[in-house]
CHARMM internal coordinates of N, CA and C (Angstrom, degrees):
IC EDIT
DIST 1 N 1 CA 1.4403
DIST 1 CA 1 C 1.5145
ANGL 1 N 1 CA 1 C 108.59
DIST 1 C 2 N 1.3136
ANGL 1 CA 1 C 2 N 114.57
DIHE 1 N 1 CA 1 C 2 N 148.39
DIST 2 N 2 CA 1.4582
ANGL 1 C 2 N 2 CA 120.56
DIHE 1 CA 1 C 2 N 2 CA 179.77
DIST 2 CA 2 C 1.5187
ANGL 2 N 2 CA 2 C 109.98
DIHE 1 C 2 N 2 CA 2 C -117.53
DIST 2 C 3 N 1.3352
ANGL 2 CA 2 C 3 N 117.27
DIHE 2 N 2 CA 2 C 3 N 147.97
DIST 3 N 3 CA 1.4693
ANGL 2 C 3 N 3 CA 119.58
DIHE 2 CA 2 C 3 N 3 CA 177.69
DIST 3 CA 3 C 1.5290
ANGL 3 N 3 CA 3 C 110.74
DIHE 2 C 3 N 3 CA 3 C -66.53
DIST 3 C 4 N 1.3227
ANGL 3 CA 3 C 4 N 114.72
DIHE 3 N 3 CA 3 C 4 N 156.34
DIST 4 N 4 CA 1.4669
ANGL 3 C 4 N 4 CA 122.08
DIHE 3 CA 3 C 4 N 4 CA 175.63
DIST 4 CA 4 C 1.5261
ANGL 4 N 4 CA 4 C 113.08
DIHE 3 C 4 N 4 CA 4 C 60.30
DIST 4 C 5 N 1.3147
ANGL 4 CA 4 C 5 N 116.66
DIHE 4 N 4 CA 4 C 5 N 35.02
DIST 5 N 5 CA 1.4620
ANGL 4 C 5 N 5 CA 122.18
DIHE 4 CA 4 C 5 N 5 CA 178.17
DIST 5 CA 5 C 1.5222
ANGL 5 N 5 CA 5 C 108.36
DIHE 4 C 5 N 5 CA 5 C -123.95
DIST 5 C 6 N 1.3149
ANGL 5 CA 5 C 6 N 116.10
DIHE 5 N 5 CA 5 C 6 N 155.07
DIST 6 N 6 CA 1.4574
ANGL 5 C 6 N 6 CA 122.62
DIHE 5 CA 5 C 6 N 6 CA 173.66
DIST 6 CA 6 C 1.5147
ANGL 6 N 6 CA 6 C 106.79
DIHE 5 C 6 N 6 CA 6 C -115.13
DIST 6 C 7 N 1.3182
ANGL 6 CA 6 C 7 N 116.16
DIHE 6 N 6 CA 6 C 7 N 129.20
DIST 7 N 7 CA 1.4627
ANGL 6 C 7 N 7 CA 121.67
DIHE 6 CA 6 C 7 N 7 CA 178.22
DIST 7 CA 7 C 1.5211
ANGL 7 N 7 CA 7 C 108.04
DIHE 6 C 7 N 7 CA 7 C -114.07
DIST 7 C 8 N 1.3092
ANGL 7 CA 7 C 8 N 116.59
DIHE 7 N 7 CA 7 C 8 N 132.71
DIST 8 N 8 CA 1.4571
ANGL 7 C 8 N 8 CA 122.53
DIHE 7 CA 7 C 8 N 8 CA -178.18
DIST 8 CA 8 C 1.5265
ANGL 8 N 8 CA 8 C 108.56
DIHE 7 C 8 N 8 CA 8 C -116.74
DIST 8 C 9 N 1.3267
ANGL 8 CA 8 C 9 N 116.55
DIHE 8 N 8 CA 8 C 9 N 132.23
DIST 9 N 9 CA 1.4636
ANGL 8 C 9 N 9 CA 120.52
DIHE 8 CA 8 C 9 N 9 CA 177.74
DIST 9 CA 9 C 1.5241
ANGL 9 N 9 CA 9 C 107.70
DIHE 8 C 9 N 9 CA 9 C -75.38
DIST 9 C 10 N 1.3271
ANGL 9 CA 9 C 10 N 118.25
DIHE 9 N 9 CA 9 C 10 N 120.82
DIST 10 N 10 CA 1.4595
ANGL 9 C 10 N 10 CA 119.87
DIHE 9 CA 9 C 10 N 10 CA 179.98
DIST 10 CA 10 C 1.5329
ANGL 10 N 10 CA 10 C 111.63
DIHE 9 C 10 N 10 CA 10 C -70.61
DIST 10 C 11 N 1.3395
ANGL 10 CA 10 C 11 N 116.40
DIHE 10 N 10 CA 10 C 11 N 158.57
DIST 11 N 11 CA 1.4619
ANGL 10 C 11 N 11 CA 118.91
DIHE 10 CA 10 C 11 N 11 CA 177.99
DIST 11 CA 11 C 1.5344
ANGL 11 N 11 CA 11 C 110.71
DIHE 10 C 11 N 11 CA 11 C -61.31
DIST 11 C 12 N 1.3083
ANGL 11 CA 11 C 12 N 115.35
DIHE 11 N 11 CA 11 C 12 N 151.70
DIST 12 N 12 CA 1.4695
ANGL 11 C 12 N 12 CA 122.06
DIHE 11 CA 11 C 12 N 12 CA 176.89
DIST 12 CA 12 C 1.5221
ANGL 12 N 12 CA 12 C 113.99
DIHE 11 C 12 N 12 CA 12 C 61.06
DIST 12 C 13 N 1.3342
ANGL 12 CA 12 C 13 N 116.71
DIHE 12 N 12 CA 12 C 13 N 30.16
DIST 13 N 13 CA 1.4627
ANGL 12 C 13 N 13 CA 120.20
DIHE 12 CA 12 C 13 N 13 CA 178.87
DIST 13 CA 13 C 1.5235
ANGL 13 N 13 CA 13 C 110.06
DIHE 12 C 13 N 13 CA 13 C -145.35
DIST 13 C 14 N 1.3079
ANGL 13 CA 13 C 14 N 115.67
DIHE 13 N 13 CA 13 C 14 N 157.81
DIST 14 N 14 CA 1.4613
ANGL 13 C 14 N 14 CA 123.43
DIHE 13 CA 13 C 14 N 14 CA 168.61
DIST 14 CA 14 C 1.5146
ANGL 14 N 14 CA 14 C 107.15
DIHE 13 C 14 N 14 CA 14 C -111.53
DIST 14 C 15 N 1.3281
ANGL 14 CA 14 C 15 N 116.25
DIHE 14 N 14 CA 14 C 15 N 142.72
DIST 15 N 15 CA 1.4550
ANGL 14 C 15 N 15 CA 121.47
DIHE 14 CA 14 C 15 N 15 CA 176.72
DIST 15 CA 15 C 1.5180
ANGL 15 N 15 CA 15 C 107.83
DIHE 14 C 15 N 15 CA 15 C -113.76
DIST 15 C 16 N 1.3265
ANGL 15 CA 15 C 16 N 115.92
DIHE 15 N 15 CA 15 C 16 N 134.17
DIST 16 N 16 CA 1.4607
ANGL 15 C 16 N 16 CA 121.15
DIHE 15 CA 15 C 16 N 16 CA 175.79
DIST 16 CA 16 C 1.5209
ANGL 16 N 16 CA 16 C 108.61
DIHE 15 C 16 N 16 CA 16 C -128.48
DIST 16 C 17 N 1.3160
ANGL 16 CA 16 C 17 N 114.43
DIHE 16 N 16 CA 16 C 17 N 165.42
DIST 17 N 17 CA 1.4568
ANGL 16 C 17 N 17 CA 120.37
DIHE 16 CA 16 C 17 N 17 CA 174.11
DIST 17 CA 17 C 1.5214
ANGL 17 N 17 CA 17 C 107.69
DIHE 16 C 17 N 17 CA 17 C -129.92
DIST 17 C 18 N 1.3094
ANGL 17 CA 17 C 18 N 115.69
DIHE 17 N 17 CA 17 C 18 N 133.84
DIST 18 N 18 CA 1.4657
ANGL 17 C 18 N 18 CA 122.12
DIHE 17 CA 17 C 18 N 18 CA 176.97
DIST 18 CA 18 C 1.5242
ANGL 18 N 18 CA 18 C 107.72
DIHE 17 C 18 N 18 CA 18 C -144.75
DIST 18 C 19 N 1.3229
ANGL 18 CA 18 C 19 N 114.67
DIHE 18 N 18 CA 18 C 19 N 127.86
DIST 19 N 19 CA 1.4684
ANGL 18 C 19 N 19 CA 121.04
DIHE 18 CA 18 C 19 N 19 CA -177.36
DIST 19 CA 19 C 1.5254
ANGL 19 N 19 CA 19 C 111.85
DIHE 18 C 19 N 19 CA 19 C 52.91
DIST 19 C 20 N 1.3538
ANGL 19 CA 19 C 20 N 115.94
DIHE 19 N 19 CA 19 C 20 N 36.60
DIST 20 N 20 CA 1.4580
ANGL 19 C 20 N 20 CA 121.03
DIHE 19 CA 19 C 20 N 20 CA 176.60
DIST 20 CA 20 C 1.5183
ANGL 20 N 20 CA 20 C 114.87
DIHE 19 C 20 N 20 CA 20 C 79.28
DIST 20 C 21 N 1.3201
ANGL 20 CA 20 C 21 N 118.13
DIHE 20 N 20 CA 20 C 21 N 6.34
DIST 21 N 21 CA 1.4659
ANGL 20 C 21 N 21 CA 121.62
DIHE 20 CA 20 C 21 N 21 CA -177.86
DIST 21 CA 21 C 1.5219
ANGL 21 N 21 CA 21 C 110.08
DIHE 20 C 21 N 21 CA 21 C -113.71
DIST 21 C 22 N 1.3361
ANGL 21 CA 21 C 22 N 115.74
DIHE 21 N 21 CA 21 C 22 N 129.52
DIST 22 N 22 CA 1.4589
ANGL 21 C 22 N 22 CA 120.45
DIHE 21 CA 21 C 22 N 22 CA 177.10
DIST 22 CA 22 C 1.5160
ANGL 22 N 22 CA 22 C 110.34
DIHE 21 C 22 N 22 CA 22 C -79.41
DIST 22 C 23 N 1.3318
ANGL 22 CA 22 C 23 N 115.68
DIHE 22 N 22 CA 22 C 23 N 142.75
DIST 23 N 23 CA 1.4642
ANGL 22 C 23 N 23 CA 121.40
DIHE 22 CA 22 C 23 N 23 CA 177.50
DIST 23 CA 23 C 1.5184
ANGL 23 N 23 CA 23 C 108.74
DIHE 22 C 23 N 23 CA 23 C -137.81
DIST 23 C 24 N 1.3330
ANGL 23 CA 23 C 24 N 116.00
DIHE 23 N 23 CA 23 C 24 N 149.83
DIST 24 N 24 CA 1.4574
ANGL 23 C 24 N 24 CA 122.03
DIHE 23 CA 23 C 24 N 24 CA 175.62
DIST 24 CA 24 C 1.5153
ANGL 24 N 24 CA 24 C 109.44
DIHE 23 C 24 N 24 CA 24 C -112.91
DIST 24 C 25 N 1.3359
ANGL 24 CA 24 C 25 N 115.41
DIHE 24 N 24 CA 24 C 25 N 140.26
DIST 25 N 25 CA 1.4577
ANGL 24 C 25 N 25 CA 121.32
DIHE 24 CA 24 C 25 N 25 CA 174.45
DIST 25 CA 25 C 1.5248
ANGL 25 N 25 CA 25 C 107.14
DIHE 24 C 25 N 25 CA 25 C -130.76
DIST 25 C 26 N 1.3325
ANGL 25 CA 25 C 26 N 118.15
DIHE 25 N 25 CA 25 C 26 N 154.91
DIST 26 N 26 CA 1.4648
ANGL 25 C 26 N 26 CA 120.28
DIHE 25 CA 25 C 26 N 26 CA -179.99
DIST 26 CA 26 C 1.5322
ANGL 26 N 26 CA 26 C 111.56
DIHE 25 C 26 N 26 CA 26 C -62.22
DIST 26 C 27 N 1.3226
ANGL 26 CA 26 C 27 N 115.25
DIHE 26 N 26 CA 26 C 27 N 149.73
DIST 27 N 27 CA 1.4566
ANGL 26 C 27 N 27 CA 122.26
DIHE 26 CA 26 C 27 N 27 CA 176.64
DIST 27 CA 27 C 1.5268
ANGL 27 N 27 CA 27 C 109.49
DIHE 26 C 27 N 27 CA 27 C -62.96
DIST 27 C 28 N 1.3374
ANGL 27 CA 27 C 28 N 118.03
DIHE 27 N 27 CA 27 C 28 N 145.32
DIST 28 N 28 CA 1.4664
ANGL 27 C 28 N 28 CA 120.29
DIHE 27 CA 27 C 28 N 28 CA 178.32
DIST 28 CA 28 C 1.5271
ANGL 28 N 28 CA 28 C 111.18
DIHE 27 C 28 N 28 CA 28 C -60.13
DIST 28 C 29 N 1.3113
ANGL 28 CA 28 C 29 N 114.61
DIHE 28 N 28 CA 28 C 29 N 159.61
DIST 29 N 29 CA 1.4656
ANGL 28 C 29 N 29 CA 120.62
DIHE 28 CA 28 C 29 N 29 CA 178.19
DIST 29 CA 29 C 1.5286
ANGL 29 N 29 CA 29 C 110.79
DIHE 28 C 29 N 29 CA 29 C -60.06
DIST 29 C 30 N 1.3276
ANGL 29 CA 29 C 30 N 114.82
DIHE 29 N 29 CA 29 C 30 N 155.39
DIST 30 N 30 CA 1.4630
ANGL 29 C 30 N 30 CA 120.74
DIHE 29 CA 29 C 30 N 30 CA 178.10
DIST 30 CA 30 C 1.5213
ANGL 30 N 30 CA 30 C 109.55
DIHE 29 C 30 N 30 CA 30 C -56.40
DIST 30 C 31 N 1.2938
ANGL 30 CA 30 C 31 N 116.39
DIHE 30 N 30 CA 30 C 31 N 149.96
DIST 31 N 31 CA 1.4611
ANGL 30 C 31 N 31 CA 120.78
DIHE 30 CA 30 C 31 N 31 CA -179.20
DIST 31 CA 31 C 1.5111
ANGL 31 N 31 CA 31 C 112.14
DIHE 30 C 31 N 31 CA 31 C 106.42
DIST 31 C 32 N 1.3109
ANGL 31 CA 31 C 32 N 117.37
DIHE 31 N 31 CA 31 C 32 N -30.40
DIST 32 N 32 CA 1.4613
ANGL 31 C 32 N 32 CA 120.57
DIHE 31 CA 31 C 32 N 32 CA 175.73
DIST 32 CA 32 C 1.5253
ANGL 32 N 32 CA 32 C 108.09
DIHE 31 C 32 N 32 CA 32 C -87.90
DIST 32 C 33 N 1.3072
ANGL 32 CA 32 C 33 N 116.49
DIHE 32 N 32 CA 32 C 33 N 147.27
DIST 33 N 33 CA 1.4613
ANGL 32 C 33 N 33 CA 120.09
DIHE 32 CA 32 C 33 N 33 CA 176.66
DIST 33 CA 33 C 1.5227
ANGL 33 N 33 CA 33 C 108.33
DIHE 32 C 33 N 33 CA 33 C -69.14
DIST 33 C 34 N 1.3232
ANGL 33 CA 33 C 34 N 116.57
DIHE 33 N 33 CA 33 C 34 N 129.53
DIST 34 N 34 CA 1.4642
ANGL 33 C 34 N 34 CA 122.02
DIHE 33 CA 33 C 34 N 34 CA -176.11
DIST 34 CA 34 C 1.5228
ANGL 34 N 34 CA 34 C 109.39
DIHE 33 C 34 N 34 CA 34 C -96.34
DIST 34 C 35 N 1.3355
ANGL 34 CA 34 C 35 N 116.17
DIHE 34 N 34 CA 34 C 35 N 109.52
DIST 35 N 35 CA 1.4593
ANGL 34 C 35 N 35 CA 122.59
DIHE 34 CA 34 C 35 N 35 CA -177.73
DIST 35 CA 35 C 1.5284
ANGL 35 N 35 CA 35 C 109.18
DIHE 34 C 35 N 35 CA 35 C -129.59
DIST 35 C 36 N 1.3352
ANGL 35 CA 35 C 36 N 118.30
DIHE 35 N 35 CA 35 C 36 N 71.13
DIST 36 N 36 CA 1.4666
ANGL 35 C 36 N 36 CA 120.29
DIHE 35 CA 35 C 36 N 36 CA -172.84
DIST 36 CA 36 C 1.5222
ANGL 36 N 36 CA 36 C 114.36
DIHE 35 C 36 N 36 CA 36 C -61.90
DIST 36 C 37 N 1.3333
ANGL 36 CA 36 C 37 N 118.47
DIHE 36 N 36 CA 36 C 37 N -35.31
DIST 37 N 37 CA 1.4620
ANGL 36 C 37 N 37 CA 118.64
DIHE 36 CA 36 C 37 N 37 CA -178.89
DIST 37 CA 37 C 1.5231
ANGL 37 N 37 CA 37 C 110.82
DIHE 36 C 37 N 37 CA 37 C -69.76
DIST 37 C 38 N 1.3381
ANGL 37 CA 37 C 38 N 117.84
DIHE 37 N 37 CA 37 C 38 N -37.43
DIST 38 N 38 CA 1.4696
ANGL 37 C 38 N 38 CA 120.35
DIHE 37 CA 37 C 38 N 38 CA 176.27
DIST 38 CA 38 C 1.5250
ANGL 38 N 38 CA 38 C 110.63
DIHE 37 C 38 N 38 CA 38 C -61.92
DIST 38 C 39 N 1.3159
ANGL 38 CA 38 C 39 N 115.79
DIHE 38 N 38 CA 38 C 39 N -43.89
DIST 39 N 39 CA 1.4636
ANGL 38 C 39 N 39 CA 121.97
DIHE 38 CA 38 C 39 N 39 CA 179.28
DIST 39 CA 39 C 1.5387
ANGL 39 N 39 CA 39 C 110.12
DIHE 38 C 39 N 39 CA 39 C -58.43
DIST 39 C 40 N 1.3467
ANGL 39 CA 39 C 40 N 116.26
DIHE 39 N 39 CA 39 C 40 N -46.62
DIST 40 N 40 CA 1.4669
ANGL 39 C 40 N 40 CA 120.29
DIHE 39 CA 39 C 40 N 40 CA -179.95
DIST 40 CA 40 C 1.5215
ANGL 40 N 40 CA 40 C 112.05
DIHE 39 C 40 N 40 CA 40 C -66.87
DIST 40 C 41 N 1.3282
ANGL 40 CA 40 C 41 N 117.53
DIHE 40 N 40 CA 40 C 41 N -46.40
DIST 41 N 41 CA 1.4703
ANGL 40 C 41 N 41 CA 119.36
DIHE 40 CA 40 C 41 N 41 CA -177.35
DIST 41 CA 41 C 1.5227
ANGL 41 N 41 CA 41 C 112.46
DIHE 40 C 41 N 41 CA 41 C -63.60
DIST 41 C 42 N 1.3257
ANGL 41 CA 41 C 42 N 117.43
DIHE 41 N 41 CA 41 C 42 N -33.63
DIST 42 N 42 CA 1.4734
ANGL 41 C 42 N 42 CA 119.70
DIHE 41 CA 41 C 42 N 42 CA 175.53
DIST 42 CA 42 C 1.5247
ANGL 42 N 42 CA 42 C 111.08
DIHE 41 C 42 N 42 CA 42 C -65.45
DIST 42 C 43 N 1.3304
ANGL 42 CA 42 C 43 N 116.73
DIHE 42 N 42 CA 42 C 43 N -41.47
DIST 43 N 43 CA 1.4651
ANGL 42 C 43 N 43 CA 118.98
DIHE 42 CA 42 C 43 N 43 CA 179.08
DIST 43 CA 43 C 1.5318
ANGL 43 N 43 CA 43 C 110.47
DIHE 42 C 43 N 43 CA 43 C -68.81
DIST 43 C 44 N 1.3305
ANGL 43 CA 43 C 44 N 117.59
DIHE 43 N 43 CA 43 C 44 N -35.95
DIST 44 N 44 CA 1.4704
ANGL 43 C 44 N 44 CA 121.77
DIHE 43 CA 43 C 44 N 44 CA 177.31
DIST 44 CA 44 C 1.5270
ANGL 44 N 44 CA 44 C 110.50
DIHE 43 C 44 N 44 CA 44 C -62.79
DIST 44 C 45 N 1.3209
ANGL 44 CA 44 C 45 N 117.07
DIHE 44 N 44 CA 44 C 45 N -45.82
DIST 45 N 45 CA 1.4684
ANGL 44 C 45 N 45 CA 120.86
DIHE 44 CA 44 C 45 N 45 CA 179.17
DIST 45 CA 45 C 1.5249
ANGL 45 N 45 CA 45 C 111.52
DIHE 44 C 45 N 45 CA 45 C -63.44
DIST 45 C 46 N 1.3280
ANGL 45 CA 45 C 46 N 116.53
DIHE 45 N 45 CA 45 C 46 N -41.24
DIST 46 N 46 CA 1.4688
ANGL 45 C 46 N 46 CA 119.94
DIHE 45 CA 45 C 46 N 46 CA 179.49
DIST 46 CA 46 C 1.5228
ANGL 46 N 46 CA 46 C 111.14
DIHE 45 C 46 N 46 CA 46 C -66.34
DIST 46 C 47 N 1.3201
ANGL 46 CA 46 C 47 N 117.31
DIHE 46 N 46 CA 46 C 47 N -36.86
DIST 47 N 47 CA 1.4661
ANGL 46 C 47 N 47 CA 121.04
DIHE 46 CA 46 C 47 N 47 CA -176.25
DIST 47 CA 47 C 1.5271
ANGL 47 N 47 CA 47 C 112.60
DIHE 46 C 47 N 47 CA 47 C -80.68
DIST 47 C 48 N 1.3142
ANGL 47 CA 47 C 48 N 117.00
DIHE 47 N 47 CA 47 C 48 N -45.08
DIST 48 N 48 CA 1.4648
ANGL 47 C 48 N 48 CA 120.49
DIHE 47 CA 47 C 48 N 48 CA -171.25
DIST 48 CA 48 C 1.5273
ANGL 48 N 48 CA 48 C 114.59
DIHE 47 C 48 N 48 CA 48 C -100.92
DIST 48 C 49 N 1.3331
ANGL 48 CA 48 C 49 N 116.66
DIHE 48 N 48 CA 48 C 49 N -9.95
DIST 49 N 49 CA 1.4747
ANGL 48 C 49 N 49 CA 122.35
DIHE 48 CA 48 C 49 N 49 CA 179.03
DIST 49 CA 49 C 1.5322
ANGL 49 N 49 CA 49 C 110.97
DIHE 48 C 49 N 49 CA 49 C 53.05
DIST 49 C 50 N 1.3324
ANGL 49 CA 49 C 50 N 117.89
DIHE 49 N 49 CA 49 C 50 N -126.87
DIST 50 N 50 CA 1.4676
ANGL 49 C 50 N 50 CA 121.23
DIHE 49 CA 49 C 50 N 50 CA -175.73
DIST 50 CA 50 C 1.5271
ANGL 50 N 50 CA 50 C 113.17
DIHE 49 C 50 N 50 CA 50 C -74.63
DIST 50 C 51 N 1.3216
ANGL 50 CA 50 C 51 N 118.70
DIHE 50 N 50 CA 50 C 51 N -6.23
DIST 51 N 51 CA 1.4728
ANGL 50 C 51 N 51 CA 121.81
DIHE 50 CA 50 C 51 N 51 CA 177.86
DIST 51 CA 51 C 1.5320
ANGL 51 N 51 CA 51 C 112.07
DIHE 50 C 51 N 51 CA 51 C -87.17
DIST 51 C 52 N 1.3391
ANGL 51 CA 51 C 52 N 117.14
DIHE 51 N 51 CA 51 C 52 N -5.67
DIST 52 N 52 CA 1.4670
ANGL 51 C 52 N 52 CA 121.40
DIHE 51 CA 51 C 52 N 52 CA -176.08
DIST 52 CA 52 C 1.5255
ANGL 52 N 52 CA 52 C 111.31
DIHE 51 C 52 N 52 CA 52 C -73.37
DIST 52 C 53 N 1.3189
ANGL 52 CA 52 C 53 N 115.09
DIHE 52 N 52 CA 52 C 53 N 141.52
DIST 53 N 53 CA 1.4594
ANGL 52 C 53 N 53 CA 121.65
DIHE 52 CA 52 C 53 N 53 CA 173.44
DIST 53 CA 53 C 1.5198
ANGL 53 N 53 CA 53 C 106.73
DIHE 52 C 53 N 53 CA 53 C -147.76
DIST 53 C 54 N 1.3018
ANGL 53 CA 53 C 54 N 116.72
DIHE 53 N 53 CA 53 C 54 N 144.36
DIST 54 N 54 CA 1.4584
ANGL 53 C 54 N 54 CA 120.92
DIHE 53 CA 53 C 54 N 54 CA 178.53
DIST 54 CA 54 C 1.5137
ANGL 54 N 54 CA 54 C 110.32
DIHE 53 C 54 N 54 CA 54 C -138.73
DIST 54 C 55 N 1.3080
ANGL 54 CA 54 C 55 N 116.24
DIHE 54 N 54 CA 54 C 55 N 143.25
DIST 55 N 55 CA 1.4566
ANGL 54 C 55 N 55 CA 122.84
DIHE 54 CA 54 C 55 N 55 CA 174.95
DIST 55 CA 55 C 1.5166
ANGL 55 N 55 CA 55 C 106.01
DIHE 54 C 55 N 55 CA 55 C -122.47
DIST 55 C 56 N 1.3059
ANGL 55 CA 55 C 56 N 116.27
DIHE 55 N 55 CA 55 C 56 N 121.92
DIST 56 N 56 CA 1.4516
ANGL 55 C 56 N 56 CA 120.75
DIHE 55 CA 55 C 56 N 56 CA -178.71
DIST 56 CA 56 C 1.5205
ANGL 56 N 56 CA 56 C 108.41
DIHE 55 C 56 N 56 CA 56 C -112.01
DIST 56 C 57 N 1.3207
ANGL 56 CA 56 C 57 N 115.72
DIHE 56 N 56 CA 56 C 57 N 118.60
DIST 57 N 57 CA 1.4560
ANGL 56 C 57 N 57 CA 121.76
DIHE 56 CA 56 C 57 N 57 CA 176.70
DIST 57 CA 57 C 1.5194
ANGL 57 N 57 CA 57 C 106.71
DIHE 56 C 57 N 57 CA 57 C -101.28
DIST 57 C 58 N 1.3065
ANGL 57 CA 57 C 58 N 116.25
DIHE 57 N 57 CA 57 C 58 N 122.48
DIST 58 N 58 CA 1.4558
ANGL 57 C 58 N 58 CA 120.09
DIHE 57 CA 57 C 58 N 58 CA -175.22
DIST 58 CA 58 C 1.5134
ANGL 58 N 58 CA 58 C 109.36
DIHE 57 C 58 N 58 CA 58 C -131.65
DIST 58 C 59 N 1.2859
ANGL 58 CA 58 C 59 N 115.34
DIHE 58 N 58 CA 58 C 59 N 152.68
DIST 59 N 59 CA 1.4520
ANGL 58 C 59 N 59 CA 120.45
DIHE 58 CA 58 C 59 N 59 CA 177.59
DIST 59 CA 59 C 1.5054
ANGL 59 N 59 CA 59 C 109.76
DIHE 58 C 59 N 59 CA 59 C 143.40
DIST 59 C 60 N 1.2883
ANGL 59 CA 59 C 60 N 114.96
DIHE 59 N 59 CA 59 C 60 N -174.55
DIST 60 N 60 CA 1.4520
ANGL 59 C 60 N 60 CA 120.04
DIHE 59 CA 59 C 60 N 60 CA 177.28
DIST 60 CA 60 C 1.5084
ANGL 60 N 60 CA 60 C 108.96
DIHE 59 C 60 N 60 CA 60 C -135.11
DIST 60 C 61 N 1.3216
ANGL 60 CA 60 C 61 N 116.66
DIHE 60 N 60 CA 60 C 61 N 153.72
DIST 61 N 61 CA 1.4672
ANGL 60 C 61 N 61 CA 118.63
DIHE 60 CA 60 C 61 N 61 CA -178.59
DIST 61 CA 61 C 1.5254
ANGL 61 N 61 CA 61 C 110.85
DIHE 60 C 61 N 61 CA 61 C -66.82
DIST 61 C 62 N 1.3214
ANGL 61 CA 61 C 62 N 117.15
DIHE 61 N 61 CA 61 C 62 N 151.22
DIST 62 N 62 CA 1.4571
ANGL 61 C 62 N 62 CA 119.40
DIHE 61 CA 61 C 62 N 62 CA 178.22
DIST 62 CA 62 C 1.5301
ANGL 62 N 62 CA 62 C 110.90
DIHE 61 C 62 N 62 CA 62 C -64.82
DIST 62 C 63 N 1.2952
ANGL 62 CA 62 C 63 N 115.85
DIHE 62 N 62 CA 62 C 63 N 149.17
DIST 63 N 63 CA 1.4667
ANGL 62 C 63 N 63 CA 120.88
DIHE 62 CA 62 C 63 N 63 CA 177.05
DIST 63 CA 63 C 1.5213
ANGL 63 N 63 CA 63 C 108.78
DIHE 62 C 63 N 63 CA 63 C -125.77
DIST 63 C 64 N 1.3064
ANGL 63 CA 63 C 64 N 115.91
DIHE 63 N 63 CA 63 C 64 N 172.00
DIST 64 N 64 CA 1.4535
ANGL 63 C 64 N 64 CA 120.32
DIHE 63 CA 63 C 64 N 64 CA 178.32
DIST 64 CA 64 C 1.5217
ANGL 64 N 64 CA 64 C 111.17
DIHE 63 C 64 N 64 CA 64 C -64.01
DIST 64 C 65 N 1.3452
ANGL 64 CA 64 C 65 N 117.09
DIHE 64 N 64 CA 64 C 65 N -23.99
DIST 65 N 65 CA 1.4530
ANGL 64 C 65 N 65 CA 120.89
DIHE 64 CA 64 C 65 N 65 CA -178.88
DIST 65 CA 65 C 1.5100
ANGL 65 N 65 CA 65 C 113.64
DIHE 64 C 65 N 65 CA 65 C -80.41
DIST 65 C 66 N 1.3460
ANGL 65 CA 65 C 66 N 117.99
DIHE 65 N 65 CA 65 C 66 N -10.76
DIST 66 N 66 CA 1.4592
ANGL 65 C 66 N 66 CA 120.21
DIHE 65 CA 65 C 66 N 66 CA -175.33
DIST 66 CA 66 C 1.5306
ANGL 66 N 66 CA 66 C 113.11
DIHE 65 C 66 N 66 CA 66 C -85.74
DIST 66 C 67 N 1.3068
ANGL 66 CA 66 C 67 N 117.79
DIHE 66 N 66 CA 66 C 67 N -2.71
DIST 67 N 67 CA 1.4651
ANGL 66 C 67 N 67 CA 121.19
DIHE 66 CA 66 C 67 N 67 CA -177.35
DIST 67 CA 67 C 1.5047
ANGL 67 N 67 CA 67 C 112.20
DIHE 66 C 67 N 67 CA 67 C -74.33
END
COOR INIT
IC SEED 1 N 1 CA 1 C
IC BUILD
């Protein structure tokens, strides 16, 4: 990972971090609850311990219906 970068988890994949390196694995089979951010944050905590930090930006873009 590099400083001052934004990494986005692609659709149909899980992202993990181990020894400071990001990796992608295929999304679990249908039927399992798909929680990619939980999967990533657990791997981040396991890898970086107390040095881990995460910023989650959530929301949706405004639409004409939101006025």
